[in-house]
C-alpha positions, 0 to 999 in steps of 0.5 A: 199794790206794793210801793216801788223803791229804787236802790241806786248804789255801785256796791252789789253787797249794799244793793243785795242787803237793802233789797232783802230788808226792803222786800221783807218789809213788803216793798218792790225793789228795783236796782241800779248800779251806776248813775246813768242807769239810776236816772234812766229808771227814775225817768222811765219807770214808776218809783215811789222812793229812791235810795241814792248813793253819791259816789257812783260811776258814769254819773254821781248821785248829785248829778242824778239828783240835779237832773231828776229835780228838773222833772220829778219830785219823787222822794230821794234819800241820799246815801253817802260815805261822806257825813260832813255837813257841807256834803249833807247841805249840798244834797239837801239843797239839790232836792234830797228829802233825807240823808243817810251816812254809810255804814248804816243799819239796814233797819234804819234805811227801811225806817227812813223809807217808811217815813217818806212813804207815810209823807207821800200818803199824807200828801195824797190824802190832803189833795182834793180829788177832782173829777176828770175833765174828759170822760170816756166810755165805749165810743163816747167822749164827754168834755165836762168843761165844754159840756160836749158829747162826741160819738165816734168823734162826731158831735152829739147835740144834747139838751141840758137834761140829756147832758146831765143824764149822760154825764151821770152815766159816764161818771159811773159806767156799768152802774144801774140807775133807777128812773127816779135817780135819772129824773132827779138828775136830769130834770133837777126836781122831785120825781112824781109820776114821771116814768114816761118822761124818763122813757122818752128821754132814754129813747131819744138818747139811744137814737142820738147815739146811732147804731150803738145806742141800743147796746150802749144804754141798757134797760134793766127790767124792774130796776132802771137803766145803765150805760154799758162799759 
């Protein structure tokens, strides 16, 4: 899915040129013609990078940036006809990630957007992925912190073995698990002629899930079991 770039500038020609070059580079482009419209887009729509003009009607770029930084860290490239150091310093101190002076080469704007997108990708890659604390599938909800399962909002009492198996199922709905995988997950020991234990456990789980149990946990003949999505 392409990244979305907001171009906020009161000059139609600048917006049109930037749209042309950014779309040619593979980006999705959203436009705003004044500061209030820009802030509304930034606060209500997914935006990956913003090219933000300073001199705009309704609300100037500095005001937009100040308000935005109260709730969002979306990368902002300030675009301004003012190239003096005090203006640059003010923009950067308010939270801008980059500063570009008009007139500029559209290819430079694309290059600066590319740089900020690469930085975003690097930050995302550096953050360890944490499993969701609450898993949901069908009419089931499993709270991994509380080790608690509910079905249609009603608590389901599980043994430790049943809980580990349901957690595995709900982390991978639709995936078929062999009896060996289920046993080694639930009982935390090597699978040795334990087929009956798995079958009995699946029967108990279906019973505990009530009327939907048979539909929720499917037997895949010759392979194992899966939790239906």
